[in-house]
HTML snippet that shows the backbone in 3Dmol.js (N, CA, C, O; Angstrom):
<script src="https://3Dmol.org/build/3Dmol-min.js"></script>
<div id="view" style="width:600px;height:400px;position:relative"></div>
<script>
const pdb = `
ATOM      1  N   MET A   1    -160.241 203.463 112.194  1.00  0.00           N
ATOM      2  CA  MET A   1    -159.676 202.819 113.356  1.00  0.00           C
ATOM      3  C   MET A   1    -158.213 202.403 113.162  1.00  0.00           C
ATOM      4  O   MET A   1    -157.420 202.620 114.079  1.00  0.00           O
ATOM      5  N   PRO A   2    -157.811 201.826 112.040  1.00  0.00           N
ATOM      6  CA  PRO A   2    -156.411 201.405 111.891  1.00  0.00           C
ATOM      7  C   PRO A   2    -155.427 202.571 111.947  1.00  0.00           C
ATOM      8  O   PRO A   2    -154.283 202.383 112.362  1.00  0.00           O
ATOM      9  N   SER A   3    -155.848 203.788 111.533  1.00  0.00           N
ATOM     10  CA  SER A   3    -154.918 204.906 111.545  1.00  0.00           C
ATOM     11  C   SER A   3    -154.499 205.282 112.970  1.00  0.00           C
ATOM     12  O   SER A   3    -153.362 205.709 113.170  1.00  0.00           O
ATOM     13  N   SER A   4    -155.365 205.138 113.945  1.00  0.00           N
ATOM     14  CA  SER A   4    -155.007 205.467 115.319  1.00  0.00           C
ATOM     15  C   SER A   4    -153.990 204.466 115.871  1.00  0.00           C
ATOM     16  O   SER A   4    -153.159 204.828 116.703  1.00  0.00           O
ATOM     17  N   ILE A   5    -154.045 203.234 115.425  1.00  0.00           N
ATOM     18  CA  ILE A   5    -153.069 202.237 115.871  1.00  0.00           C
ATOM     19  C   ILE A   5    -151.688 202.575 115.327  1.00  0.00           C
ATOM     20  O   ILE A   5    -150.691 202.447 116.036  1.00  0.00           O
ATOM     21  N   VAL A   6    -151.627 203.004 114.076  1.00  0.00           N
ATOM     22  CA  VAL A   6    -150.346 203.375 113.481  1.00  0.00           C
ATOM     23  C   VAL A   6    -149.744 204.565 114.211  1.00  0.00           C
ATOM     24  O   VAL A   6    -148.538 204.584 114.461  1.00  0.00           O
ATOM     25  N   LEU A   7    -150.556 205.558 114.557  1.00  0.00           N
ATOM     26  CA  LEU A   7    -150.049 206.729 115.254  1.00  0.00           C
ATOM     27  C   LEU A   7    -149.560 206.376 116.657  1.00  0.00           C
ATOM     28  O   LEU A   7    -148.584 206.961 117.127  1.00  0.00           O
ATOM     29  N   GLN A   8    -150.196 205.461 117.316  1.00  0.00           N
ATOM     30  CA  GLN A   8    -149.771 205.068 118.649  1.00  0.00           C
ATOM     31  C   GLN A   8    -148.474 204.276 118.616  1.00  0.00           C
ATOM     32  O   GLN A   8    -147.714 204.308 119.583  1.00  0.00           O
ATOM     33  N   ALA A   9    -148.209 203.579 117.547  1.00  0.00           N
ATOM     34  CA  ALA A   9    -147.003 202.761 117.464  1.00  0.00           C
ATOM     35  C   ALA A   9    -145.750 203.617 117.295  1.00  0.00           C
ATOM     36  O   ALA A   9    -144.652 203.128 117.559  1.00  0.00           O
ATOM     37  N   GLY A  10    -145.865 204.851 116.875  1.00  0.00           N
ATOM     38  CA  GLY A  10    -144.707 205.699 116.631  1.00  0.00           C
ATOM     39  C   GLY A  10    -144.099 206.301 117.874  1.00  0.00           C
ATOM     40  O   GLY A  10    -143.027 206.901 117.793  1.00  0.00           O
ATOM     41  N   GLY A  11    -144.735 206.169 119.013  1.00  0.00           N
ATOM     42  CA  GLY A  11    -144.237 206.784 120.237  1.00  0.00           C
ATOM     43  C   GLY A  11    -142.902 206.227 120.686  1.00  0.00           C
ATOM     44  O   GLY A  11    -142.047 206.975 121.160  1.00  0.00           O
ATOM     45  N   GLY A  12    -142.713 204.938 120.547  1.00  0.00           N
ATOM     46  CA  GLY A  12    -141.447 204.325 120.958  1.00  0.00           C
ATOM     47  C   GLY A  12    -140.288 204.782 120.110  1.00  0.00           C
ATOM     48  O   GLY A  12    -139.190 205.004 120.620  1.00  0.00           O
ATOM     49  N   ALA A  13    -140.520 204.924 118.821  1.00  0.00           N
ATOM     50  CA  ALA A  13    -139.456 205.374 117.916  1.00  0.00           C
ATOM     51  C   ALA A  13    -139.091 206.833 118.197  1.00  0.00           C
ATOM     52  O   ALA A  13    -137.918 207.204 118.157  1.00  0.00           O
ATOM     53  N   ALA A  14    -140.095 207.646 118.478  1.00  0.00           N
ATOM     54  CA  ALA A  14    -139.830 209.052 118.789  1.00  0.00           C
ATOM     55  C   ALA A  14    -139.036 209.176 120.088  1.00  0.00           C
ATOM     56  O   ALA A  14    -138.115 209.986 120.183  1.00  0.00           O
ATOM     57  N   PHE A  15    -139.391 208.381 121.074  1.00  0.00           N
ATOM     58  CA  PHE A  15    -138.654 208.418 122.340  1.00  0.00           C
ATOM     59  C   PHE A  15    -137.211 207.971 122.138  1.00  0.00           C
ATOM     60  O   PHE A  15    -136.292 208.571 122.696  1.00  0.00           O
ATOM     61  N   PHE A  16    -137.004 206.919 121.340  1.00  0.00           N
ATOM     62  CA  PHE A  16    -135.653 206.430 121.056  1.00  0.00           C
ATOM     63  C   PHE A  16    -134.840 207.489 120.312  1.00  0.00           C
ATOM     64  O   PHE A  16    -133.662 207.680 120.614  1.00  0.00           O
ATOM     65  N   ALA A  17    -135.442 208.173 119.354  1.00  0.00           N
ATOM     66  CA  ALA A  17    -134.754 209.240 118.620  1.00  0.00           C
ATOM     67  C   ALA A  17    -134.401 210.394 119.558  1.00  0.00           C
ATOM     68  O   ALA A  17    -133.310 210.956 119.471  1.00  0.00           O
ATOM     69  N   PHE A  18    -135.315 210.742 120.446  1.00  0.00           N
ATOM     70  CA  PHE A  18    -135.043 211.807 121.410  1.00  0.00           C
ATOM     71  C   PHE A  18    -133.912 211.415 122.360  1.00  0.00           C
ATOM     72  O   PHE A  18    -133.064 212.241 122.699  1.00  0.00           O
ATOM     73  N   LEU A  19    -133.904 210.160 122.783  1.00  0.00           N
ATOM     74  CA  LEU A  19    -132.843 209.664 123.660  1.00  0.00           C
ATOM     75  C   LEU A  19    -131.482 209.714 122.962  1.00  0.00           C
ATOM     76  O   LEU A  19    -130.491 210.113 123.573  1.00  0.00           O
ATOM     77  N   LEU A  20    -131.426 209.317 121.703  1.00  0.00           N
ATOM     78  CA  LEU A  20    -130.177 209.411 120.940  1.00  0.00           C
ATOM     79  C   LEU A  20    -129.720 210.862 120.786  1.00  0.00           C
ATOM     80  O   LEU A  20    -128.525 211.151 120.849  1.00  0.00           O
ATOM     81  N   PHE A  21    -130.667 211.763 120.586  1.00  0.00           N
ATOM     82  CA  PHE A  21    -130.342 213.184 120.471  1.00  0.00           C
ATOM     83  C   PHE A  21    -129.743 213.712 121.771  1.00  0.00           C
ATOM     84  O   PHE A  21    -128.751 214.442 121.747  1.00  0.00           O
ATOM     85  N   VAL A  22    -130.335 213.350 122.897  1.00  0.00           N
ATOM     86  CA  VAL A  22    -129.836 213.808 124.203  1.00  0.00           C
ATOM     87  C   VAL A  22    -128.444 213.241 124.477  1.00  0.00           C
ATOM     88  O   VAL A  22    -127.573 213.955 124.973  1.00  0.00           O
ATOM     89  N   VAL A  23    -128.230 211.975 124.160  1.00  0.00           N
ATOM     90  CA  VAL A  23    -126.905 211.359 124.362  1.00  0.00           C
ATOM     91  C   VAL A  23    -125.871 212.027 123.469  1.00  0.00           C
ATOM     92  O   VAL A  23    -124.745 212.261 123.908  1.00  0.00           O
ATOM     93  N   SER A  24    -126.224 212.340 122.233  1.00  0.00           N
ATOM     94  CA  SER A  24    -125.286 213.007 121.323  1.00  0.00           C
ATOM     95  C   SER A  24    -124.902 214.385 121.849  1.00  0.00           C
ATOM     96  O   SER A  24    -123.727 214.751 121.837  1.00  0.00           O
ATOM     97  N   ILE A  25    -125.874 215.137 122.304  1.00  0.00           N
ATOM     98  CA  ILE A  25    -125.580 216.469 122.844  1.00  0.00           C
ATOM     99  C   ILE A  25    -124.709 216.354 124.095  1.00  0.00           C
ATOM    100  O   ILE A  25    -123.786 217.147 124.285  1.00  0.00           O
ATOM    101  N   ALA A  26    -124.999 215.376 124.938  1.00  0.00           N
ATOM    102  CA  ALA A  26    -124.197 215.180 126.151  1.00  0.00           C
ATOM    103  C   ALA A  26    -122.755 214.818 125.797  1.00  0.00           C
ATOM    104  O   ALA A  26    -121.827 215.297 126.448  1.00  0.00           O
ATOM    105  N   LEU A  27    -122.552 213.988 124.788  1.00  0.00           N
ATOM    106  CA  LEU A  27    -121.192 213.639 124.356  1.00  0.00           C
ATOM    107  C   LEU A  27    -120.443 214.856 123.831  1.00  0.00           C
ATOM    108  O   LEU A  27    -119.255 215.026 124.106  1.00  0.00           O
ATOM    109  N   ILE A  28    -121.130 215.694 123.083  1.00  0.00           N
ATOM    110  CA  ILE A  28    -120.490 216.900 122.539  1.00  0.00           C
ATOM    111  C   ILE A  28    -120.094 217.837 123.671  1.00  0.00           C
ATOM    112  O   ILE A  28    -118.978 218.356 123.690  1.00  0.00           O
ATOM    113  N   VAL A  29    -121.001 218.052 124.608  1.00  0.00           N
ATOM    114  CA  VAL A  29    -120.715 218.954 125.740  1.00  0.00           C
ATOM    115  C   VAL A  29    -119.587 218.392 126.591  1.00  0.00           C
ATOM    116  O   VAL A  29    -118.694 219.137 126.993  1.00  0.00           O
ATOM    117  N   TRP A  30    -119.610 217.087 126.876  1.00  0.00           N
ATOM    118  CA  TRP A  30    -118.549 216.475 127.681  1.00  0.00           C
ATOM    119  C   TRP A  30    -117.201 216.574 126.972  1.00  0.00           C
ATOM    120  O   TRP A  30    -116.190 216.884 127.603  1.00  0.00           O
ATOM    121  N   THR A  31    -117.179 216.313 125.673  1.00  0.00           N
ATOM    122  CA  THR A  31    -115.923 216.389 124.919  1.00  0.00           C
ATOM    123  C   THR A  31    -115.367 217.801 124.951  1.00  0.00           C
ATOM    124  O   THR A  31    -114.168 217.990 125.156  1.00  0.00           O
ATOM    125  N   TYR A  32    -116.218 218.790 124.753  1.00  0.00           N
ATOM    126  CA  TYR A  32    -115.760 220.181 124.775  1.00  0.00           C
ATOM    127  C   TYR A  32    -115.191 220.552 126.151  1.00  0.00           C
ATOM    128  O   TYR A  32    -114.113 221.141 126.242  1.00  0.00           O
ATOM    129  N   ALA A  33    -115.913 220.208 127.207  1.00  0.00           N
ATOM    130  CA  ALA A  33    -115.448 220.549 128.560  1.00  0.00           C
ATOM    131  C   ALA A  33    -114.158 219.811 128.897  1.00  0.00           C
ATOM    132  O   ALA A  33    -113.247 220.398 129.480  1.00  0.00           O
ATOM    133  N   ASP A  34    -114.069 218.545 128.542  1.00  0.00           N
ATOM    134  CA  ASP A  34    -112.872 217.765 128.845  1.00  0.00           C
ATOM    135  C   ASP A  34    -111.683 218.237 128.015  1.00  0.00           C
ATOM    136  O   ASP A  34    -110.556 218.267 128.508  1.00  0.00           O
ATOM    137  N   ALA A  35    -111.927 218.604 126.767  1.00  0.00           N
ATOM    138  CA  ALA A  35    -110.835 219.063 125.902  1.00  0.00           C
ATOM    139  C   ALA A  35    -110.272 220.406 126.371  1.00  0.00           C
ATOM    140  O   ALA A  35    -109.090 220.687 126.173  1.00  0.00           O
ATOM    141  N   GLN A  36    -111.115 221.232 126.992  1.00  0.00           N
ATOM    142  CA  GLN A  36    -110.606 222.496 127.533  1.00  0.00           C
ATOM    143  C   GLN A  36    -109.599 222.249 128.649  1.00  0.00           C
ATOM    144  O   GLN A  36    -108.649 223.016 128.812  1.00  0.00           O
ATOM    145  N   LYS A  37    -109.802 221.182 129.416  1.00  0.00           N
ATOM    146  CA  LYS A  37    -108.923 220.891 130.546  1.00  0.00           C
ATOM    147  C   LYS A  37    -107.745 220.002 130.171  1.00  0.00           C
ATOM    148  O   LYS A  37    -106.634 220.214 130.658  1.00  0.00           O
ATOM    149  N   ASN A  38    -107.972 219.005 129.310  1.00  0.00           N
ATOM    150  CA  ASN A  38    -106.998 217.939 129.121  1.00  0.00           C
ATOM    151  C   ASN A  38    -106.400 217.834 127.728  1.00  0.00           C
ATOM    152  O   ASN A  38    -105.781 216.817 127.415  1.00  0.00           O
ATOM    153  N   SER A  39    -106.558 218.831 126.890  1.00  0.00           N
ATOM    154  CA  SER A  39    -106.045 218.719 125.536  1.00  0.00           C
ATOM    155  C   SER A  39    -105.313 219.992 125.142  1.00  0.00           C
ATOM    156  O   SER A  39    -105.681 221.098 125.537  1.00  0.00           O
ATOM    157  N   SER A  40    -104.273 219.800 124.356  1.00  0.00           N
ATOM    158  CA  SER A  40    -103.559 220.956 123.828  1.00  0.00           C
ATOM    159  C   SER A  40    -104.176 221.426 122.510  1.00  0.00           C
ATOM    160  O   SER A  40    -103.825 222.494 122.008  1.00  0.00           O
ATOM    161  N   HIS A  41    -105.082 220.644 121.954  1.00  0.00           N
ATOM    162  CA  HIS A  41    -105.788 221.010 120.733  1.00  0.00           C
ATOM    163  C   HIS A  41    -107.006 221.866 121.083  1.00  0.00           C
ATOM    164  O   HIS A  41    -107.486 221.829 122.216  1.00  0.00           O
ATOM    165  N   PRO A  42    -107.505 222.635 120.116  1.00  0.00           N
ATOM    166  CA  PRO A  42    -108.697 223.449 120.393  1.00  0.00           C
ATOM    167  C   PRO A  42    -109.917 222.589 120.740  1.00  0.00           C
ATOM    168  O   PRO A  42    -110.244 221.641 120.026  1.00  0.00           O
ATOM    169  N   ALA A  43    -110.570 222.929 121.825  1.00  0.00           N
ATOM    170  CA  ALA A  43    -111.734 222.165 122.293  1.00  0.00           C
ATOM    171  C   ALA A  43    -112.879 222.240 121.300  1.00  0.00           C
ATOM    172  O   ALA A  43    -113.613 221.267 121.125  1.00  0.00           O
ATOM    173  N   PHE A  44    -113.039 223.382 120.649  1.00  0.00           N
ATOM    174  CA  PHE A  44    -114.122 223.540 119.685  1.00  0.00           C
ATOM    175  C   PHE A  44    -113.988 222.547 118.529  1.00  0.00           C
ATOM    176  O   PHE A  44    -114.989 222.009 118.057  1.00  0.00           O
ATOM    177  N   LEU A  45    -112.766 222.304 118.074  1.00  0.00           N
ATOM    178  CA  LEU A  45    -112.574 221.358 116.974  1.00  0.00           C
ATOM    179  C   LEU A  45    -112.928 219.935 117.375  1.00  0.00           C
ATOM    180  O   LEU A  45    -113.494 219.192 116.574  1.00  0.00           O
ATOM    181  N   TRP A  46    -112.601 219.544 118.607  1.00  0.00           N
ATOM    182  CA  TRP A  46    -112.976 218.206 119.055  1.00  0.00           C
ATOM    183  C   TRP A  46    -114.488 218.081 119.173  1.00  0.00           C
ATOM    184  O   TRP A  46    -115.047 217.026 118.874  1.00  0.00           O
ATOM    185  N   ALA A  47    -115.152 219.140 119.603  1.00  0.00           N
ATOM    186  CA  ALA A  47    -116.614 219.107 119.686  1.00  0.00           C
ATOM    187  C   ALA A  47    -117.227 218.958 118.291  1.00  0.00           C
ATOM    188  O   ALA A  47    -118.222 218.251 118.129  1.00  0.00           O
ATOM    189  N   ILE A  48    -116.650 219.608 117.296  1.00  0.00           N
ATOM    190  CA  ILE A  48    -117.129 219.490 115.916  1.00  0.00           C
ATOM    191  C   ILE A  48    -116.931 218.074 115.403  1.00  0.00           C
ATOM    192  O   ILE A  48    -117.809 217.526 114.737  1.00  0.00           O
ATOM    193  N   VAL A  49    -115.778 217.474 115.709  1.00  0.00           N
ATOM    194  CA  VAL A  49    -115.513 216.094 115.280  1.00  0.00           C
ATOM    195  C   VAL A  49    -116.542 215.148 115.888  1.00  0.00           C
ATOM    196  O   VAL A  49    -117.069 214.281 115.190  1.00  0.00           O
ATOM    197  N   VAL A  50    -116.833 215.298 117.161  1.00  0.00           N
ATOM    198  CA  VAL A  50    -117.818 214.437 117.823  1.00  0.00           C
ATOM    199  C   VAL A  50    -119.222 214.720 117.287  1.00  0.00           C
ATOM    200  O   VAL A  50    -120.054 213.813 117.237  1.00  0.00           O
ATOM    201  N   PHE A  51    -119.495 215.948 116.891  1.00  0.00           N
ATOM    202  CA  PHE A  51    -120.803 216.269 116.320  1.00  0.00           C
ATOM    203  C   PHE A  51    -121.024 215.541 114.994  1.00  0.00           C
ATOM    204  O   PHE A  51    -122.096 214.982 114.765  1.00  0.00           O
ATOM    205  N   PHE A  52    -120.018 215.546 114.124  1.00  0.00           N
ATOM    206  CA  PHE A  52    -120.172 214.946 112.804  1.00  0.00           C
ATOM    207  C   PHE A  52    -120.020 213.422 112.801  1.00  0.00           C
ATOM    208  O   PHE A  52    -120.634 212.745 111.977  1.00  0.00           O
ATOM    209  N   ALA A  53    -119.221 212.884 113.699  1.00  0.00           N
ATOM    210  CA  ALA A  53    -119.021 211.425 113.767  1.00  0.00           C
ATOM    211  C   ALA A  53    -118.964 211.024 115.232  1.00  0.00           C
ATOM    212  O   ALA A  53    -117.875 210.872 115.786  1.00  0.00           O
ATOM    213  N   PRO A  54    -120.114 210.851 115.868  1.00  0.00           N
ATOM    214  CA  PRO A  54    -120.140 210.649 117.322  1.00  0.00           C
ATOM    215  C   PRO A  54    -119.293 209.491 117.833  1.00  0.00           C
ATOM    216  O   PRO A  54    -118.463 209.694 118.720  1.00  0.00           O
ATOM    217  N   LEU A  55    -119.474 208.298 117.309  1.00  0.00           N
ATOM    218  CA  LEU A  55    -118.734 207.156 117.843  1.00  0.00           C
ATOM    219  C   LEU A  55    -117.257 207.230 117.484  1.00  0.00           C
ATOM    220  O   LEU A  55    -116.393 207.062 118.345  1.00  0.00           O
ATOM    221  N   LEU A  56    -116.973 207.478 116.226  1.00  0.00           N
ATOM    222  CA  LEU A  56    -115.574 207.594 115.807  1.00  0.00           C
ATOM    223  C   LEU A  56    -114.907 208.799 116.459  1.00  0.00           C
ATOM    224  O   LEU A  56    -113.744 208.726 116.858  1.00  0.00           O
ATOM    225  N   GLY A  57    -115.633 209.898 116.566  1.00  0.00           N
ATOM    226  CA  GLY A  57    -115.074 211.112 117.144  1.00  0.00           C
ATOM    227  C   GLY A  57    -114.695 210.951 118.602  1.00  0.00           C
ATOM    228  O   GLY A  57    -113.639 211.424 119.020  1.00  0.00           O
ATOM    229  N   ILE A  58    -115.537 210.293 119.383  1.00  0.00           N
ATOM    230  CA  ILE A  58    -115.219 210.126 120.807  1.00  0.00           C
ATOM    231  C   ILE A  58    -114.051 209.167 120.979  1.00  0.00           C
ATOM    232  O   ILE A  58    -113.222 209.362 121.867  1.00  0.00           O
ATOM    233  N   VAL A  59    -113.973 208.138 120.146  1.00  0.00           N
ATOM    234  CA  VAL A  59    -112.832 207.211 120.215  1.00  0.00           C
ATOM    235  C   VAL A  59    -111.548 207.930 119.828  1.00  0.00           C
ATOM    236  O   VAL A  59    -110.527 207.769 120.498  1.00  0.00           O
ATOM    237  N   LEU A  60    -111.581 208.718 118.762  1.00  0.00           N
ATOM    238  CA  LEU A  60    -110.389 209.469 118.362  1.00  0.00           C
ATOM    239  C   LEU A  60    -109.964 210.461 119.440  1.00  0.00           C
ATOM    240  O   LEU A  60    -108.775 210.619 119.715  1.00  0.00           O
ATOM    241  N   TYR A  61    -110.940 211.125 120.045  1.00  0.00           N
ATOM    242  CA  TYR A  61    -110.590 212.065 121.106  1.00  0.00           C
ATOM    243  C   TYR A  61    -109.926 211.356 122.283  1.00  0.00           C
ATOM    244  O   TYR A  61    -108.916 211.825 122.809  1.00  0.00           O
ATOM    245  N   LEU A  62    -110.489 210.241 122.687  1.00  0.00           N
ATOM    246  CA  LEU A  62    -109.921 209.526 123.833  1.00  0.00           C
ATOM    247  C   LEU A  62    -108.533 208.974 123.521  1.00  0.00           C
ATOM    248  O   LEU A  62    -107.679 208.929 124.407  1.00  0.00           O
ATOM    249  N   LEU A  63    -108.293 208.555 122.283  1.00  0.00           N
ATOM    250  CA  LEU A  63    -106.990 208.000 121.925  1.00  0.00           C
ATOM    251  C   LEU A  63    -105.956 209.068 121.568  1.00  0.00           C
ATOM    252  O   LEU A  63    -104.790 208.949 121.945  1.00  0.00           O
ATOM    253  N   LEU A  64    -106.372 210.106 120.847  1.00  0.00           N
ATOM    254  CA  LEU A  64    -105.411 211.075 120.320  1.00  0.00           C
ATOM    255  C   LEU A  64    -105.506 212.468 120.940  1.00  0.00           C
ATOM    256  O   LEU A  64    -104.510 213.190 120.979  1.00  0.00           O
ATOM    257  N   GLY A  65    -106.664 212.848 121.416  1.00  0.00           N
ATOM    258  CA  GLY A  65    -106.870 214.227 121.827  1.00  0.00           C
ATOM    259  C   GLY A  65    -106.438 214.568 123.232  1.00  0.00           C
ATOM    260  O   GLY A  65    -106.051 215.706 123.500  1.00  0.00           O
ATOM    261  N   ARG A  66    -106.495 213.609 124.132  1.00  0.00           N
ATOM    262  CA  ARG A  66    -106.173 213.911 125.516  1.00  0.00           C
ATOM    263  C   ARG A  66    -104.667 213.823 125.730  1.00  0.00           C
ATOM    264  O   ARG A  66    -104.006 212.921 125.215  1.00  0.00           O
ATOM    265  N   ASN A  67    -104.145 214.752 126.482  1.00  0.00           N
ATOM    266  CA  ASN A  67    -102.726 214.732 126.850  1.00  0.00           C
ATOM    267  C   ASN A  67    -102.526 213.708 127.958  1.00  0.00           C
ATOM    268  O   ASN A  67    -103.308 213.647 128.907  1.00  0.00           O
ATOM    269  N   THR A  68    -101.489 212.915 127.832  1.00  0.00           N
ATOM    270  CA  THR A  68    -101.189 211.961 128.881  1.00  0.00           C
ATOM    271  C   THR A  68    -100.468 212.661 130.011  1.00  0.00           C
ATOM    272  O   THR A  68     -99.582 213.486 129.783  1.00  0.00           O
ATOM    273  N   ARG A  69    -100.850 212.329 131.222  1.00  0.00           N
ATOM    274  CA  ARG A  69    -100.235 212.981 132.384  1.00  0.00           C
ATOM    275  C   ARG A  69     -99.649 211.958 133.291  1.00  0.00           C
ATOM    276  O   ARG A  69     -99.083 212.304 134.328  1.00  0.00           O
TER     277      ARG A  69
END
`;
const viewer = $3Dmol.createViewer("view");
viewer.addModel(pdb, "pdb");
viewer.setStyle({}, {cartoon: {color: "spectrum"}});
viewer.zoomTo();
viewer.render();
</script>
């Protein structure tokens, strides 16, 4: 009986991990699309930076990667 309780408790953590995964992918896709339009640097490189360091990468892109208009 106790093993079924442990298995049921893991659902929230799995959902949270899946949510973080979806947000990370969305940030990478948004950075790539935005960098194609608003950056003189290669968009693929900004997507790689956001992939490896999501929070730092998006901050760096917003501060350094976008061309001011």
